[in-house]
C-alpha positions as CSV (number, residue, x, y, z in Angstrom):
1,M,15.2,57.9,44.8
2,G,18.4,55.9,44.1
3,L,16.4,52.7,44.6
4,M,14.2,53.2,41.5
5,P,15.6,54.4,38.2
6,P,13.4,57.2,36.7
7,P,11.8,56.8,33.2
8,R,13.8,57.7,30.1
9,Y,11.6,60.6,29.2
10,G,11.2,62.0,32.7
11,G,8.0,63.0,34.5
12,T,5.1,65.3,33.7
13,P,4.9,69.2,33.8
14,V,2.1,70.3,36.1
15,D,0.4,73.6,36.8
16,W,0.8,73.3,40.5
17,D,-0.8,76.7,41.3
18,S,-4.1,75.6,39.7
19,I,-3.9,72.3,41.5
20,A,-3.4,74.0,44.8
21,R,-6.2,76.5,44.3
22,S,-8.7,73.7,43.5
23,W,-7.7,71.7,46.6
24,G,-7.4,74.7,48.8
25,R,-3.7,73.9,49.8
26,P,-0.4,73.4,48.0
27,F,0.9,69.8,47.6
28,P,4.1,68.6,49.4
29,L,7.3,69.4,47.7
30,D,8.5,65.8,47.7
31,H,5.4,64.7,45.7
32,R,5.8,67.6,43.3
33,R,9.4,66.6,42.7
34,F,8.5,63.0,42.3
35,I,5.9,63.8,39.6
36,E,8.4,66.0,37.8
37,V,11.0,63.2,37.7
38,Y,8.8,60.1,37.4
39,G,5.3,61.2,36.4
40,A,2.4,59.1,37.4
41,G,2.8,55.3,37.1
42,A,3.3,52.0,38.9
43,I,6.0,50.6,41.2
44,E,6.6,46.9,40.5
45,D,3.2,46.7,38.8
46,F,1.8,46.9,42.3
47,L,1.6,50.4,43.8
48,V,0.2,53.1,41.5
49,V,1.2,56.6,42.2
50,V,-1.7,58.7,40.8
51,G,-1.0,62.0,39.1
52,P,-2.2,65.3,40.5
53,Q,-5.6,66.4,39.3
54,P,-7.7,69.5,39.9
55,K,-10.4,68.9,42.5
56,V,-13.6,68.9,40.4
57,P,-17.0,67.5,41.2
58,F,-16.8,63.7,41.6
59,E,-19.0,63.0,38.6
60,D,-16.7,65.1,36.3
61,A,-13.4,63.6,37.5
62,G,-13.2,60.3,35.6
63,W,-12.2,57.0,37.0
64,N,-9.0,56.1,38.8
65,G,-7.7,59.6,39.3
66,M,-6.9,61.5,42.4
67,V,-10.4,62.8,42.9
68,H,-12.0,59.4,42.5
69,E,-9.5,57.6,44.7
70,T,-9.8,60.3,47.4
71,G,-13.6,59.8,47.3
72,T,-13.0,56.1,47.8
73,A,-10.7,56.8,50.7
74,E,-13.3,59.1,52.4
75,G,-16.0,56.4,52.1
76,T,-13.7,53.7,53.4
77,W,-12.6,55.9,56.4
78,E,-16.2,56.1,57.6
79,D,-16.7,52.4,58.1
80,T,-13.3,50.9,58.8
81,R,-11.1,50.3,61.8
82,K,-8.3,52.8,62.8
83,S,-5.0,52.2,64.6
84,P,-5.0,53.7,68.1
85,E,-3.3,57.0,67.0
86,L,-6.1,57.7,64.6
87,E,-9.0,57.0,66.9
88,G,-11.2,60.1,67.0
89,A,-9.3,61.8,64.2
90,S,-11.1,63.6,61.3
91,P,-8.4,63.9,58.6
92,Y,-8.6,65.8,55.4
93,L,-7.7,63.0,53.0
94,I,-6.0,63.3,49.7
95,T,-5.1,60.0,48.0
96,W,-1.7,59.8,46.2
97,G,-1.5,56.0,45.7
98,V,-3.4,52.8,45.4
99,S,-2.3,49.2,45.1
100,S,-3.4,46.4,42.8
101,N,-5.0,44.9,45.9
102,A,-7.0,48.1,46.6
103,D,-4.8,49.3,49.5
104,I,-5.0,53.1,49.7
105,F,-2.2,55.6,50.4
106,C,-3.2,59.1,51.4
107,W,-2.1,62.2,53.1
108,D,-3.8,63.7,56.1
109,A,-3.8,67.2,54.6
110,T,-5.3,68.9,57.7
111,G,-2.2,70.8,58.6
112,E,-1.2,74.1,56.9
113,D,2.3,72.9,56.2
114,P,2.3,70.2,53.6
115,S,5.8,69.1,54.5
116,S,4.3,67.8,57.8
117,W,1.4,65.9,56.3
118,P,1.6,62.2,57.5
119,V,0.9,59.3,55.3
120,L,-2.3,57.3,56.1
121,V,-2.4,53.8,54.8
122,F,-5.6,51.7,54.4
123,D,-4.4,48.1,54.5
124,R,-7.1,46.1,52.8
125,G,-5.7,42.9,54.3
126,D,-6.7,43.7,57.9
127,S,-9.2,46.5,57.0
128,M,-7.4,49.2,59.0
129,F,-6.1,52.7,58.6
130,S,-2.6,53.4,60.1
131,R,-0.5,56.6,60.3
132,Y,3.1,57.0,59.3
133,D,4.8,60.3,60.3
134,C,6.8,60.9,57.2
135,G,6.2,62.2,53.6
136,M,5.3,60.2,50.6
137,V,8.8,59.7,49.2
138,E,10.3,58.8,52.6
139,F,7.4,56.3,53.1
140,L,8.3,54.6,49.7
141,T,12.0,54.6,50.5
142,R,11.5,53.1,53.9
143,T,9.2,50.5,52.6
144,L,11.7,49.4,50.0
145,R,14.4,49.3,52.7
146,G,12.2,47.5,55.2
147,D,12.8,50.5,57.6
148,F,9.5,50.4,59.6
149,P,9.0,48.2,62.7
150,E,6.6,46.1,60.6
151,V,5.4,45.9,57.0
152,P,2.7,48.5,56.4
153,L,0.6,46.0,54.4
154,K,0.2,42.8,56.3
155,G,-0.8,40.6,53.4
156,D,1.3,42.1,50.7
157,V,5.1,42.2,50.8
158,F,5.8,43.0,47.1
159,L,7.8,46.1,47.9
160,W,8.8,45.4,51.5
161,D,12.6,45.3,52.0
162,T,13.3,44.6,48.3
163,G,16.0,47.3,48.2
164,E,15.1,48.4,44.7
165,A,12.1,48.6,42.4
166,T,11.1,49.1,38.8
167,W,8.9,52.0,37.6
168,E,6.5,52.2,34.7
169,K,5.2,55.6,33.8
170,T,1.5,55.7,33.0
171,L,0.7,57.9,30.2
172,S,-0.3,59.6,30.7
173,S,-2.5,60.2,30.1
174,T,-5.2,60.6,32.8
175,T,-2.8,63.1,34.3
176,D,-1.9,64.9,31.1
177,V,-5.4,64.9,29.7
178,D,-6.8,66.1,33.0
179,I,-4.3,69.0,33.0
180,L,-5.3,69.8,29.4
181,T,-9.0,70.0,30.3
182,G,-8.0,72.9,32.6
183,L,-6.8,74.8,29.5
184,M,-9.4,73.6,26.9
185,P,-12.9,73.1,28.2
186,L,-14.6,69.8,27.4
187,P,-17.3,69.7,24.7
188,Q,-20.9,69.6,25.9
189,E,-21.3,66.3,24.2
190,R,-18.5,64.0,25.4
191,G,-16.1,62.2,23.2
192,T,-16.3,59.1,21.1
193,P,-16.5,55.4,22.2
194,V,-13.9,53.4,20.4
195,D,-13.2,49.7,20.1
196,W,-9.5,50.0,20.5
197,D,-8.7,46.3,20.0
198,P,-9.2,46.1,16.2
199,I,-7.6,49.5,15.9
200,G,-4.5,48.2,17.7
201,R,-4.4,45.0,15.8
202,S,-4.6,46.7,12.4
203,W,-1.7,49.0,13.2
204,G,0.3,46.2,14.9
205,R,0.6,48.2,18.1
206,W,-1.6,49.7,20.9
207,F,-2.2,53.4,20.8
208,P,-0.9,55.6,23.7
209,H,-3.2,55.9,26.8
210,D,-3.3,59.7,26.7
211,Y,-4.6,59.7,23.1
212,R,-7.2,57.1,24.0
213,R,-8.3,59.1,27.0
214,F,-8.3,62.3,24.8
215,I,-10.6,60.7,22.3
216,E,-12.9,59.4,25.0
217,V,-13.4,62.8,26.6
218,Y,-13.0,65.2,23.5
219,G,-13.5,63.0,20.5
220,A,-11.9,64.0,17.2
221,G,-12.1,67.7,16.3
222,T,-10.3,71.0,16.1
223,I,-8.3,73.2,18.5
224,Q,-8.8,76.9,18.0
225,D,-10.0,76.3,14.4
226,F,-6.4,75.5,13.6
227,L,-5.1,72.0,14.7
228,A,-7.3,69.1,13.9
229,V,-6.9,66.0,16.1
230,V,-7.8,63.1,13.8
231,G,-9.8,60.2,15.2
232,P,-8.5,56.6,15.2
233,E,-9.3,54.3,12.3
234,P,-8.2,50.8,11.3
235,K,-5.1,50.7,9.1
236,V,-6.5,49.7,5.7
237,P,-5.1,50.1,2.2
238,F,-4.6,53.8,1.3
239,E,-7.1,53.6,-1.6
240,D,-9.8,52.3,0.8
241,T,-9.7,55.1,3.3
242,G,-11.1,58.7,3.3
243,R,-9.1,61.8,2.4
244,D,-8.8,63.3,5.9
245,G,-8.5,60.4,8.2
246,M,-5.5,58.9,10.1
247,V,-4.5,56.6,7.4
248,A,-4.4,59.3,4.7
249,A,-2.6,61.8,7.0
250,T,-0.1,59.1,7.9
251,G,0.6,58.4,4.2
252,T,1.1,62.2,3.7
253,A,3.6,62.2,6.6
254,E,5.5,59.2,5.2
255,G,5.8,61.0,1.8
256,M,7.0,64.2,3.4
257,W,9.5,62.4,5.5
258,D,11.5,61.3,2.5
259,M,11.7,64.9,1.2
260,A,11.8,67.0,4.3
261,F,14.7,68.4,6.3
262,K,15.2,66.8,9.7
263,S,16.4,68.3,12.9
264,P,19.8,66.9,14.1
265,E,18.3,64.3,16.5
266,L,16.3,62.8,13.6
267,E,19.1,62.5,11.1
268,G,19.6,58.9,10.0
269,T,16.4,57.6,11.7
270,S,13.6,55.6,10.2
271,P,10.5,56.2,12.3
272,Y,7.3,54.3,12.2
273,L,5.0,57.3,11.7
274,I,1.4,57.5,12.8
275,T,-0.3,60.9,12.3
276,W,-2.6,62.1,15.1
277,G,-3.0,65.8,14.0
278,I,-2.8,68.2,11.1
279,S,-3.1,72.0,11.0
280,I,-4.9,74.2,8.5
281,N,-1.5,75.1,7.1
282,A,-0.7,71.4,6.5
283,D,1.7,71.1,9.5
284,L,1.7,67.4,10.6
285,F,1.8,66.0,14.1
286,C,2.8,62.4,14.4
287,W,4.1,59.7,16.8
288,D,7.3,57.8,16.1
289,A,5.7,54.5,17.0
290,T,8.8,52.5,16.6
291,G,9.1,51.5,20.3
292,E,7.1,48.7,21.8
293,D,5.9,50.9,24.7
294,A,3.4,53.5,23.4
295,A,4.0,55.6,26.6
296,G,7.5,56.3,25.2
297,W,6.5,57.3,21.7
298,P,7.8,60.9,21.0
299,V,5.9,63.4,19.0
300,L,7.4,64.3,15.6
301,V,6.2,67.6,14.1
302,Y,6.5,68.6,10.4
303,D,6.6,72.4,10.3
304,R,5.5,73.4,6.8
305,G,6.9,76.8,7.4
306,N,10.6,75.6,7.4
307,G,10.0,72.2,5.7
308,M,11.5,70.3,8.7
309,F,10.6,67.5,11.0
310,S,11.5,67.9,14.7
311,R,11.2,65.6,17.7
312,Y,9.5,66.3,21.1
313,D,10.1,63.8,23.8
314,C,6.6,63.8,25.3
315,G,3.2,62.4,24.6
316,M,0.4,64.0,22.6
317,A,-1.5,65.5,25.5
318,E,1.6,66.8,27.1
319,F,2.7,68.3,23.8
320,L,-0.6,70.1,23.4
321,T,-0.4,71.4,27.0
322,R,3.1,72.6,26.6
323,M,2.2,74.3,23.3
324,L,-0.6,76.2,25.0
325,R,1.7,77.2,27.9
326,G,4.6,78.2,25.7
327,D,6.7,75.5,27.5
328,F,9.2,74.6,24.9
329,P,12.4,76.5,24.2
330,K,10.6,77.9,21.1
331,S,7.4,77.4,19.2
332,P,7.3,74.0,17.3
333,L,5.8,75.9,14.3
334,T,7.6,78.7,12.6
335,E,4.3,80.4,11.7
336,P,1.7,81.0,12.5
337,V,1.7,80.9,16.3
338,V,-2.0,80.4,16.9
339,L,-1.7,78.1,19.9
340,W,1.8,79.0,21.2
341,G,1.7,80.4,24.7
342,K,-2.0,81.2,24.5
343,G,-2.8,79.6,27.9
344,E,-6.2,78.4,26.8
345,A,-8.0,77.2,23.7
346,T,-11.4,76.4,22.3
347,W,-12.4,72.9,21.1
348,E,-14.9,72.1,18.4
349,K,-15.9,68.4,18.2
350,E,-16.0,67.0,14.7
């Protein structure tokens, strides 16, 4: 879409085959391309495009994801008015977007060909579902251009005929963590509740959404008895913290930074390091938390095998997913390759 610049770090890698199997149908190509380029996120802080998510039982899906929003659409469909072309219809609804005013944007995924799925919009303003015979991307484009006979949302004209829009990628996080749960089963006892406000204030910045979501569903612990994901803790003086926590691991990373080799893209940089993981071989996994937007913090990895820091332009959950899938040009760690390309992993909560 030339009307809306994509995010700097691009979209989100998705295992579309597993998504399709869980929903019983492949998703439209335009939606898949959109997620690859933009990821999940919000248009003009108004219309949220939700990321793809495997169809799991409602109680296991979490809030505000595709499964939850589809359930909301299904419930709304039963007791709301329909435009004339939808009277008597029984659509197979899949929600791809919601607005800040609780408008809902779905596909009618009844047809076998996803390229022909129309967009169904529930306009909260007049409590009615209407159909638009186009795909998701065409719908968004025509909304920004004012290219329907009338505005799809009667009470909200935030996007209507603006000609352009801003995009903010959401980290990721529900999408990236949900994808990761397909590779690494959740613990029987769910994660750890955290008061994120004092954590954020102590570090002088808010932690990425995908890490927060990871801790909520997994907690702190170890992947494949190899990579320990450390839990969040307030930033206190080094001597007042434990040996193996986030503060101590960050201090270790800061010390290593001064002595280590750096890959070319890191030469001359001075990152604000926060360590979120450490391996049994003392490899370090950090964010460069220099930027104001935590969704844009890249992952920096210190590979003990070659004594070098390297940068990966993705978030923590996406990094772990791509490690397990072997989805980088080469393994981030010289040796060993415990997680690389494994396709699945075990998790042991701390």
